[in-house]
C-alpha positions as CSV (number, residue, x, y, z in Angstrom):
1,M,2.0,10.6,-15.3
2,T,1.6,7.9,-12.5
3,T,-1.2,8.4,-9.4
4,V,-0.6,6.7,-6.6
5,F,-3.5,5.5,-4.0
6,K,-2.9,5.6,-0.5
7,I,-5.3,4.0,1.6
8,E,-6.8,6.3,4.1
9,T,-7.7,5.4,7.2
10,Q,-9.8,7.5,10.2
11,E,-9.9,6.6,14.0
12,G,-13.4,6.9,15.9
13,E,-14.5,5.7,19.8
14,K,-16.2,2.6,18.0
15,G,-13.4,1.7,15.3
16,F,-11.8,2.6,12.1
17,F,-12.9,3.3,8.9
18,H,-10.3,2.8,5.7
19,I,-11.4,4.3,2.4
20,F,-9.3,2.7,-0.7
21,P,-9.8,5.7,-3.4
22,A,-8.0,3.4,-6.0
23,L,-11.3,1.3,-5.8
24,C,-13.8,4.4,-4.9
25,K,-15.6,4.9,-7.8
26,G,-17.9,7.5,-6.1
27,C,-21.4,6.1,-6.3
28,G,-22.3,7.2,-3.1
29,L,-24.1,4.4,-2.0
30,C,-22.1,4.4,1.4
31,I,-23.1,7.9,1.9
32,E,-27.2,6.4,0.7
33,K,-27.1,3.8,3.1
34,C,-25.2,5.0,6.5
35,P,-27.7,5.3,9.1
36,K,-25.9,8.0,11.0
37,K,-25.2,9.7,8.2
38,C,-21.8,10.1,9.0
39,I,-20.3,9.8,5.3
40,G,-19.7,12.5,2.7
41,W,-17.5,13.2,0.0
42,S,-13.8,13.9,0.8
43,K,-10.8,16.0,-1.3
44,T,-9.3,12.9,-2.0
45,L,-10.2,11.5,-5.8
46,G,-10.7,8.2,-6.2
47,V,-10.1,5.8,-9.4
48,Y,-12.5,7.8,-11.9
49,G,-11.7,11.3,-10.6
50,T,-14.6,11.3,-9.0
51,P,-14.2,12.5,-5.0
52,A,-14.1,9.5,-3.1
53,V,-15.6,9.4,0.4
54,G,-14.6,10.2,4.2
55,A,-16.7,9.4,7.4
56,D,-17.0,11.8,10.4
57,M,-15.6,9.6,12.9
58,A,-17.4,11.3,16.0
59,E,-20.6,10.0,14.6
60,C,-19.7,6.7,12.8
61,I,-20.7,3.6,14.8
62,A,-18.5,1.1,12.9
63,C,-21.8,-0.9,12.0
64,G,-20.2,-2.0,8.8
65,I,-23.2,-1.3,6.5
66,C,-20.9,0.9,4.2
67,Q,-18.2,-1.9,3.8
68,T,-21.4,-4.1,2.8
69,V,-23.2,-1.9,0.1
70,C,-19.9,-0.9,-1.6
71,P,-19.6,-2.7,-4.7
72,D,-16.4,-2.5,-5.4
73,T,-15.0,-3.6,-1.9
74,A,-13.5,0.2,-1.8
75,I,-14.3,0.4,2.2
76,R,-13.4,-1.6,5.0
77,I,-14.2,-1.0,8.9
78,D,-12.6,-2.5,11.9
79,R,-14.4,-2.6,14.9
80,K,-12.8,-2.0,18.5
81,E,-13.0,-4.5,20.4
82,K,-15.0,-3.8,23.7
83,N,-13.1,-3.4,27.2
84,K,-14.0,-6.7,29.2
């Protein structure tokens, strides 16, 4: 049996939160370091069968700290461009 992992993308006012479940081992560093406390466990399972993470995009400021602290590069943040 083969497990297929799909990239999950969530959009918010400030940017996009991408989680790569195939890379997320469920360490929780992103949850611990998020300044807005908007990251939590999702129902999606990660690489070791542990819960992957997801973000409450209503609160996310797309600061990128979660992306920086993730030891497995399982998170990518894309900030939206400001309207000029």
